TORKOL-4160 file (C-alpha; in steps of 0.2 Angstrom, whole numbers, padded with zeros to 4 digits, m for minus):
328
<pt num="1" X="m0001" Y="0000" Z="0001"/>
<pt num="2" X="0004" Y="0018" Z="m0004"/>
<pt num="3" X="0003" Y="0034" Z="m0003"/>
<pt num="4" X="0002" Y="0046" Z="m0018"/>
<pt num="5" X="0005" Y="0063" Z="m0021"/>
<pt num="6" X="m0001" Y="0077" Z="m0034"/>
<pt num="7" X="0006" Y="0093" Z="m0032"/>
<pt num="8" X="m0002" Y="0105" Z="m0044"/>
<pt num="9" X="m0005" Y="0125" Z="m0047"/>
<pt num="10" X="m0020" Y="0125" Z="m0040"/>
<pt num="11" X="m0024" Y="0109" Z="m0030"/>
<pt num="12" X="m0012" Y="0095" Z="m0019"/>
<pt num="13" X="m0020" Y="0077" Z="m0019"/>
<pt num="14" X="m0015" Y="0064" Z="m0007"/>
<pt num="15" X="m0022" Y="0045" Z="m0011"/>
<pt num="16" X="m0019" Y="0029" Z="m0002"/>
<pt num="17" X="m0021" Y="0015" Z="m0013"/>
<pt num="18" X="m0013" Y="m0002" Z="m0021"/>
<pt num="19" X="m0008" Y="0004" Z="m0037"/>
<pt num="20" X="m0018" Y="m0010" Z="m0049"/>
<pt num="21" X="m0031" Y="0001" Z="m0052"/>
<pt num="22" X="m0044" Y="m0004" Z="m0038"/>
<pt num="23" X="m0051" Y="0013" Z="m0030"/>
<pt num="24" X="m0041" Y="0023" Z="m0017"/>
<pt num="25" X="m0044" Y="0018" Z="m0001"/>
<pt num="26" X="m0043" Y="0037" Z="0004"/>
<pt num="27" X="m0043" Y="0052" Z="m0005"/>
<pt num="28" X="m0038" Y="0068" Z="0005"/>
<pt num="29" X="m0037" Y="0086" Z="m0008"/>
<pt num="30" X="m0032" Y="0102" Z="m0005"/>
<pt num="31" X="m0033" Y="0120" Z="m0013"/>
<pt num="32" X="m0016" Y="0128" Z="m0018"/>
<pt num="33" X="m0014" Y="0146" Z="m0012"/>
<pt num="34" X="m0003" Y="0150" Z="m0026"/>
<pt num="35" X="0005" Y="0167" Z="m0015"/>
<pt num="36" X="0009" Y="0157" Z="m0001"/>
<pt num="37" X="0022" Y="0147" Z="m0011"/>
<pt num="38" X="0029" Y="0132" Z="m0014"/>
<pt num="39" X="0028" Y="0133" Z="0009"/>
<pt num="40" X="0010" Y="0134" Z="0008"/>
<pt num="41" X="0010" Y="0116" Z="m0001"/>
<pt num="42" X="0021" Y="0109" Z="0011"/>
<pt num="43" X="0015" Y="0114" Z="0025"/>
<pt num="44" X="m0003" Y="0106" Z="0021"/>
<pt num="45" X="0006" Y="0090" Z="0018"/>
<pt num="46" X="0013" Y="0092" Z="0035"/>
<pt num="47" X="m0004" Y="0091" Z="0040"/>
<pt num="48" X="m0011" Y="0078" Z="0033"/>
<pt num="49" X="0002" Y="0065" Z="0031"/>
<pt num="50" X="0005" Y="0058" Z="0046"/>
<pt num="51" X="m0014" Y="0057" Z="0050"/>
<pt num="52" X="m0014" Y="0045" Z="0032"/>
<pt num="53" X="0003" Y="0036" Z="0041"/>
<pt num="54" X="m0007" Y="0031" Z="0056"/>
<pt num="55" X="m0023" Y="0025" Z="0046"/>
<pt num="56" X="m0014" Y="0015" Z="0034"/>
<pt num="57" X="0004" Y="0003" Z="0032"/>
<pt num="58" X="0011" Y="0015" Z="0019"/>
<pt num="59" X="0026" Y="0008" Z="0013"/>
<pt num="60" X="0032" Y="0022" Z="0002"/>
<pt num="61" X="0026" Y="0038" Z="m0003"/>
<pt num="62" X="0027" Y="0046" Z="m0021"/>
<pt num="63" X="0025" Y="0062" Z="m0030"/>
<pt num="64" X="0018" Y="0067" Z="m0047"/>
<pt num="65" X="0023" Y="0084" Z="m0047"/>
<pt num="66" X="0020" Y="0099" Z="m0059"/>
<pt num="67" X="0033" Y="0101" Z="m0067"/>
<pt num="68" X="0051" Y="0096" Z="m0072"/>
<pt num="69" X="0060" Y="0083" Z="m0060"/>
<pt num="70" X="0077" Y="0077" Z="m0058"/>
<pt num="71" X="0072" Y="0059" Z="m0052"/>
<pt num="72" X="0088" Y="0053" Z="m0049"/>
<pt num="73" X="0094" Y="0066" Z="m0036"/>
<pt num="74" X="0075" Y="0067" Z="m0033"/>
<pt num="75" X="0075" Y="0086" Z="m0033"/>
<pt num="76" X="0061" Y="0098" Z="m0041"/>
<pt num="77" X="0068" Y="0107" Z="m0056"/>
<pt num="78" X="0057" Y="0119" Z="m0055"/>
<pt num="79" X="0037" Y="0125" Z="m0054"/>
<pt num="80" X="0032" Y="0136" Z="m0070"/>
<pt num="81" X="0016" Y="0141" Z="m0056"/>
<pt num="82" X="0020" Y="0141" Z="m0042"/>
<pt num="83" X="0038" Y="0149" Z="m0035"/>
<pt num="84" X="0048" Y="0143" Z="m0022"/>
<pt num="85" X="0050" Y="0124" Z="m0030"/>
<pt num="86" X="0068" Y="0129" Z="m0038"/>
<pt num="87" X="0080" Y="0114" Z="m0034"/>
<pt num="88" X="0071" Y="0109" Z="m0020"/>
<pt num="89" X="0075" Y="0091" Z="m0013"/>
<pt num="90" X="0057" Y="0084" Z="m0010"/>
<pt num="91" X="0064" Y="0069" Z="m0010"/>
<pt num="92" X="0074" Y="0071" Z="0006"/>
<pt num="93" X="0063" Y="0081" Z="0013"/>
<pt num="94" X="0047" Y="0069" Z="0013"/>
<pt num="95" X="0060" Y="0052" Z="0022"/>
<pt num="96" X="0067" Y="0066" Z="0032"/>
<pt num="97" X="0050" Y="0072" Z="0040"/>
<pt num="98" X="0037" Y="0057" Z="0036"/>
<pt num="99" X="0050" Y="0040" Z="0039"/>
<pt num="100" X="0047" Y="0033" Z="0023"/>
<pt num="101" X="0055" Y="0031" Z="0006"/>
<pt num="102" X="0049" Y="0043" Z="m0007"/>
<pt num="103" X="0049" Y="0041" Z="m0026"/>
<pt num="104" X="0048" Y="0056" Z="m0035"/>
<pt num="105" X="0039" Y="0061" Z="m0055"/>
<pt num="106" X="0034" Y="0071" Z="m0065"/>
<pt num="107" X="0015" Y="0074" Z="m0064"/>
<pt num="108" X="0008" Y="0072" Z="m0082"/>
<pt num="109" X="0023" Y="0055" Z="m0084"/>
<pt num="110" X="0012" Y="0047" Z="m0070"/>
<pt num="111" X="m0003" Y="0051" Z="m0076"/>
<pt num="112" X="0003" Y="0043" Z="m0092"/>
<pt num="113" X="0005" Y="0027" Z="m0084"/>
<pt num="114" X="m0012" Y="0026" Z="m0076"/>
<pt num="115" X="m0020" Y="0028" Z="m0093"/>
<pt num="116" X="m0007" Y="0016" Z="m0102"/>
<pt num="117" X="m0008" Y="0005" Z="m0092"/>
<pt num="118" X="m0026" Y="0006" Z="m0083"/>
<pt num="119" X="m0036" Y="0020" Z="m0089"/>
<pt num="120" X="m0044" Y="0024" Z="m0109"/>
<pt num="121" X="m0025" Y="0019" Z="m0116"/>
<pt num="122" X="m0025" Y="0002" Z="m0112"/>
<pt num="123" X="m0026" Y="m0008" Z="m0131"/>
<pt num="124" X="m0016" Y="0005" Z="m0137"/>
<pt num="125" X="0004" Y="0002" Z="m0142"/>
<pt num="126" X="0005" Y="0023" Z="m0141"/>
<pt num="127" X="m0001" Y="0031" Z="m0127"/>
<pt num="128" X="m0001" Y="0054" Z="m0128"/>
<pt num="129" X="m0008" Y="0061" Z="m0113"/>
<pt num="130" X="m0008" Y="0078" Z="m0110"/>
<pt num="131" X="m0016" Y="0090" Z="m0094"/>
<pt num="132" X="m0022" Y="0107" Z="m0099"/>
<pt num="133" X="m0027" Y="0114" Z="m0080"/>
<pt num="134" X="m0017" Y="0128" Z="m0073"/>
<pt num="135" X="m0003" Y="0124" Z="m0087"/>
<pt num="136" X="0000" Y="0110" Z="m0103"/>
<pt num="137" X="0010" Y="0097" Z="m0101"/>
<pt num="138" X="0011" Y="0080" Z="m0108"/>
<pt num="139" X="0018" Y="0063" Z="m0107"/>
<pt num="140" X="0022" Y="0047" Z="m0121"/>
<pt num="141" X="0022" Y="0029" Z="m0117"/>
<pt num="142" X="0026" Y="0017" Z="m0129"/>
<pt num="143" X="0018" Y="m0004" Z="m0122"/>
<pt num="144" X="0018" Y="0003" Z="m0106"/>
<pt num="145" X="0031" Y="0010" Z="m0100"/>
<pt num="146" X="0037" Y="0030" Z="m0102"/>
<pt num="147" X="0047" Y="0033" Z="m0116"/>
<pt num="148" X="0063" Y="0047" Z="m0112"/>
<pt num="149" X="0061" Y="0043" Z="m0095"/>
<pt num="150" X="0078" Y="0045" Z="m0092"/>
<pt num="151" X="0080" Y="0063" Z="m0098"/>
<pt num="152" X="0080" Y="0077" Z="m0091"/>
<pt num="153" X="0061" Y="0082" Z="m0097"/>
<pt num="154" X="0050" Y="0074" Z="m0112"/>
<pt num="155" X="0032" Y="0078" Z="m0122"/>
<pt num="156" X="0034" Y="0095" Z="m0115"/>
<pt num="157" X="0019" Y="0101" Z="m0128"/>
<pt num="158" X="0014" Y="0114" Z="m0117"/>
<pt num="159" X="0032" Y="0120" Z="m0121"/>
<pt num="160" X="0033" Y="0121" Z="m0139"/>
<pt num="161" X="0032" Y="0138" Z="m0147"/>
<pt num="162" X="0018" Y="0139" Z="m0160"/>
<pt num="163" X="0029" Y="0148" Z="m0176"/>
<pt num="164" X="0043" Y="0155" Z="m0179"/>
<pt num="165" X="0039" Y="0171" Z="m0170"/>
<pt num="166" X="0037" Y="0161" Z="m0155"/>
<pt num="167" X="0057" Y="0167" Z="m0150"/>
<pt num="168" X="0053" Y="0173" Z="m0134"/>
<pt num="169" X="0054" Y="0157" Z="m0119"/>
<pt num="170" X="0036" Y="0162" Z="m0111"/>
<pt num="171" X="0028" Y="0163" Z="m0128"/>
<pt num="172" X="0023" Y="0144" Z="m0128"/>
<pt num="173" X="0007" Y="0134" Z="m0131"/>
<pt num="174" X="0003" Y="0135" Z="m0111"/>
<pt num="175" X="0001" Y="0151" Z="m0111"/>
<pt num="176" X="m0010" Y="0152" Z="m0125"/>
<pt num="177" X="m0022" Y="0134" Z="m0120"/>
<pt num="178" X="m0018" Y="0133" Z="m0100"/>
<pt num="179" X="m0032" Y="0138" Z="m0088"/>
<pt num="180" X="m0021" Y="0155" Z="m0084"/>
<pt num="181" X="m0020" Y="0158" Z="m0102"/>
<pt num="182" X="m0037" Y="0159" Z="m0107"/>
<pt num="183" X="m0040" Y="0167" Z="m0092"/>
<pt num="184" X="m0027" Y="0180" Z="m0097"/>
<pt num="185" X="m0032" Y="0182" Z="m0116"/>
<pt num="186" X="m0048" Y="0185" Z="m0109"/>
<pt num="187" X="m0043" Y="0201" Z="m0097"/>
<pt num="188" X="m0031" Y="0208" Z="m0109"/>
<pt num="189" X="m0047" Y="0208" Z="m0120"/>
<pt num="190" X="m0057" Y="0216" Z="m0111"/>
<pt num="191" X="m0045" Y="0228" Z="m0107"/>
<pt num="192" X="m0045" Y="0235" Z="m0121"/>
<pt num="193" X="m0054" Y="0249" Z="m0130"/>
<pt num="194" X="m0068" Y="0243" Z="m0139"/>
<pt num="195" X="m0073" Y="0233" Z="m0123"/>
<pt num="196" X="m0078" Y="0250" Z="m0117"/>
<pt num="197" X="m0086" Y="0258" Z="m0101"/>
<pt num="198" X="m0101" Y="0260" Z="m0112"/>
<pt num="199" X="m0101" Y="0243" Z="m0118"/>
<pt num="200" X="m0099" Y="0235" Z="m0100"/>
<pt num="201" X="m0112" Y="0247" Z="m0092"/>
<pt num="202" X="m0122" Y="0240" Z="m0105"/>
<pt num="203" X="m0120" Y="0221" Z="m0100"/>
<pt num="204" X="m0124" Y="0224" Z="m0084"/>
<pt num="205" X="m0141" Y="0231" Z="m0087"/>
<pt num="206" X="m0144" Y="0217" Z="m0099"/>
<pt num="207" X="m0149" Y="0205" Z="m0082"/>
<pt num="208" X="m0152" Y="0190" Z="m0091"/>
<pt num="209" X="m0138" Y="0190" Z="m0102"/>
<pt num="210" X="m0123" Y="0180" Z="m0097"/>
<pt num="211" X="m0108" Y="0188" Z="m0103"/>
<pt num="212" X="m0087" Y="0189" Z="m0095"/>
<pt num="213" X="m0093" Y="0205" Z="m0089"/>
<pt num="214" X="m0108" Y="0195" Z="m0078"/>
<pt num="215" X="m0099" Y="0179" Z="m0076"/>
<pt num="216" X="m0083" Y="0188" Z="m0065"/>
<pt num="217" X="m0096" Y="0200" Z="m0057"/>
<pt num="218" X="m0088" Y="0216" Z="m0064"/>
<pt num="219" X="m0071" Y="0210" Z="m0057"/>
<pt num="220" X="m0059" Y="0204" Z="m0070"/>
<pt num="221" X="m0047" Y="0197" Z="m0058"/>
<pt num="222" X="m0063" Y="0186" Z="m0052"/>
<pt num="223" X="m0062" Y="0175" Z="m0070"/>
<pt num="224" X="m0056" Y="0157" Z="m0071"/>
<pt num="225" X="m0056" Y="0147" Z="m0089"/>
<pt num="226" X="m0073" Y="0140" Z="m0083"/>
<pt num="227" X="m0081" Y="0157" Z="m0081"/>
<pt num="228" X="m0076" Y="0161" Z="m0096"/>
<pt num="229" X="m0083" Y="0143" Z="m0106"/>
<pt num="230" X="m0098" Y="0149" Z="m0095"/>
<pt num="231" X="m0101" Y="0166" Z="m0107"/>
<pt num="232" X="m0096" Y="0156" Z="m0121"/>
<pt num="233" X="m0108" Y="0142" Z="m0118"/>
<pt num="234" X="m0121" Y="0158" Z="m0118"/>
<pt num="235" X="m0116" Y="0165" Z="m0132"/>
<pt num="236" X="m0105" Y="0179" Z="m0127"/>
<pt num="237" X="m0093" Y="0183" Z="m0142"/>
<pt num="238" X="m0078" Y="0190" Z="m0132"/>
<pt num="239" X="m0078" Y="0170" Z="m0124"/>
<pt num="240" X="m0081" Y="0162" Z="m0140"/>
<pt num="241" X="m0067" Y="0169" Z="m0147"/>
<pt num="242" X="m0053" Y="0168" Z="m0132"/>
<pt num="243" X="m0060" Y="0150" Z="m0131"/>
<pt num="244" X="m0059" Y="0146" Z="m0147"/>
<pt num="245" X="m0041" Y="0154" Z="m0151"/>
<pt num="246" X="m0034" Y="0142" Z="m0134"/>
<pt num="247" X="m0042" Y="0125" Z="m0141"/>
<pt num="248" X="m0033" Y="0131" Z="m0160"/>
<pt num="249" X="m0017" Y="0132" Z="m0151"/>
<pt num="250" X="m0019" Y="0117" Z="m0142"/>
<pt num="251" X="m0026" Y="0106" Z="m0158"/>
<pt num="252" X="m0010" Y="0113" Z="m0168"/>
<pt num="253" X="0003" Y="0107" Z="m0151"/>
<pt num="254" X="m0008" Y="0090" Z="m0151"/>
<pt num="255" X="m0006" Y="0086" Z="m0174"/>
<pt num="256" X="0010" Y="0091" Z="m0169"/>
<pt num="257" X="0014" Y="0074" Z="m0160"/>
<pt num="258" X="0003" Y="0064" Z="m0168"/>
<pt num="259" X="0011" Y="0069" Z="m0185"/>
<pt num="260" X="0029" Y="0065" Z="m0178"/>
<pt num="261" X="0024" Y="0052" Z="m0165"/>
<pt num="262" X="0010" Y="0043" Z="m0175"/>
<pt num="263" X="0002" Y="0038" Z="m0158"/>
<pt num="264" X="m0013" Y="0028" Z="m0159"/>
<pt num="265" X="m0025" Y="0040" Z="m0145"/>
<pt num="266" X="m0021" Y="0054" Z="m0137"/>
<pt num="267" X="m0030" Y="0056" Z="m0118"/>
<pt num="268" X="m0036" Y="0073" Z="m0111"/>
<pt num="269" X="m0035" Y="0077" Z="m0093"/>
<pt num="270" X="m0037" Y="0095" Z="m0080"/>
<pt num="271" X="m0047" Y="0106" Z="m0075"/>
<pt num="272" X="m0049" Y="0114" Z="m0091"/>
<pt num="273" X="m0057" Y="0098" Z="m0102"/>
<pt num="274" X="m0069" Y="0098" Z="m0090"/>
<pt num="275" X="m0079" Y="0112" Z="m0101"/>
<pt num="276" X="m0085" Y="0096" Z="m0109"/>
<pt num="277" X="m0086" Y="0088" Z="m0124"/>
<pt num="278" X="m0100" Y="0100" Z="m0135"/>
<pt num="279" X="m0086" Y="0117" Z="m0130"/>
<pt num="280" X="m0070" Y="0109" Z="m0128"/>
<pt num="281" X="m0067" Y="0090" Z="m0138"/>
<pt num="282" X="m0078" Y="0092" Z="m0151"/>
<pt num="283" X="m0069" Y="0109" Z="m0157"/>
<pt num="284" X="m0050" Y="0103" Z="m0150"/>
<pt num="285" X="m0053" Y="0086" Z="m0163"/>
<pt num="286" X="m0059" Y="0099" Z="m0178"/>
<pt num="287" X="m0043" Y="0108" Z="m0172"/>
<pt num="288" X="m0030" Y="0093" Z="m0174"/>
<pt num="289" X="m0043" Y="0087" Z="m0189"/>
<pt num="290" X="m0035" Y="0105" Z="m0199"/>
<pt num="291" X="m0017" Y="0104" Z="m0196"/>
<pt num="292" X="m0013" Y="0085" Z="m0192"/>
<pt num="293" X="m0002" Y="0076" Z="m0206"/>
<pt num="294" X="m0014" Y="0070" Z="m0221"/>
<pt num="295" X="m0009" Y="0050" Z="m0222"/>
<pt num="296" X="m0012" Y="0051" Z="m0202"/>
<pt num="297" X="m0029" Y="0059" Z="m0204"/>
<pt num="298" X="m0040" Y="0046" Z="m0197"/>
<pt num="299" X="m0026" Y="0034" Z="m0187"/>
<pt num="300" X="m0029" Y="0044" Z="m0169"/>
<pt num="301" X="m0038" Y="0046" Z="m0159"/>
<pt num="302" X="m0044" Y="0058" Z="m0144"/>
<pt num="303" X="m0055" Y="0057" Z="m0129"/>
<pt num="304" X="m0056" Y="0061" Z="m0110"/>
<pt num="305" X="m0046" Y="0052" Z="m0097"/>
<pt num="306" X="m0051" Y="0037" Z="m0089"/>
<pt num="307" X="m0047" Y="0040" Z="m0071"/>
<pt num="308" X="m0053" Y="0059" Z="m0072"/>
<pt num="309" X="m0046" Y="0070" Z="m0059"/>
<pt num="310" X="m0038" Y="0059" Z="m0048"/>
<pt num="311" X="m0025" Y="0051" Z="m0062"/>
<pt num="312" X="m0011" Y="0058" Z="m0056"/>
<pt num="313" X="m0012" Y="0048" Z="m0040"/>
<pt num="314" X="m0015" Y="0032" Z="m0050"/>
<pt num="315" X="0000" Y="0034" Z="m0059"/>
<pt num="316" X="0011" Y="0038" Z="m0044"/>
<pt num="317" X="0005" Y="0023" Z="m0035"/>
<pt num="318" X="0006" Y="0010" Z="m0051"/>
<pt num="319" X="0023" Y="0019" Z="m0051"/>
<pt num="320" X="0029" Y="0015" Z="m0035"/>
<pt num="321" X="0019" Y="m0002" Z="m0035"/>
<pt num="322" X="0032" Y="m0005" Z="m0049"/>
<pt num="323" X="0048" Y="0002" Z="m0041"/>
<pt num="324" X="0045" Y="m0008" Z="m0026"/>
<pt num="325" X="0037" Y="m0023" Z="m0030"/>
<pt num="326" X="0053" Y="m0034" Z="m0024"/>
<pt num="327" X="0050" Y="m0023" Z="m0008"/>
<pt num="328" X="0034" Y="m0026" Z="m0003"/>
């Protein structure tokens, strides 16, 4: 029995399980406050883990971390969303704090294993996993094993540069298609002169209308990707345009992966994917079709993750079971 911990940009999940695809015995969720940095996340972990260790005979702890990691040293390389993680020795910290052996993986790598071995990609040889949430990440499995697992990073679709003009390292697919990217695009568009105060006042008066302005109650800092999708569903043209641009960028990126690797199935998870079939998956498939290499046009599937929001935890547990099966 193992403890799998997902560290993301907006959520922390801790799950107890065996790593064989059976339901989790316990799952604890905590919201991440980005302004509290990495110390705030470690504080949550220190509060929850001791109680879990009292209740369950845990043989080891394994992380799925939202960012690049160095598995050889057990150190986080960096987080692109939360400050304070640079070169942090997470494995050593965990072993010293809780007295349990520990492993560290990237969250998308863990999720890829969950879907390739236990989920939507079980029948496919080549499986590509994409998470679209606070950030955009990816993982590639071949015959149920992580591709290039010993490399510093692999399959990081969110850090593709969309076009020859994207020379700045921050000009990425993630900056356009992630939840934060969608929100920032909406905020920029709402601040343009064309989105004038008079237009906002007009929208306010239309009490029955659902608009970008109404879903954030006049405060653009309250926008989320889900609220942008809500306004788009109601027909707000600006929300529709923002969401379409994000999905086009993501579809372009997925098409490049399919063209280069000929993956059979692309599995999508993450908070943004919860927008649903009509506003997310269907238009995303259309954009992939627009950009993918012709001979591969009908040779791929794009589906939601079978494990939903628990996917990283299940993958981390599966990796723990594999790594420690000789010792437990």
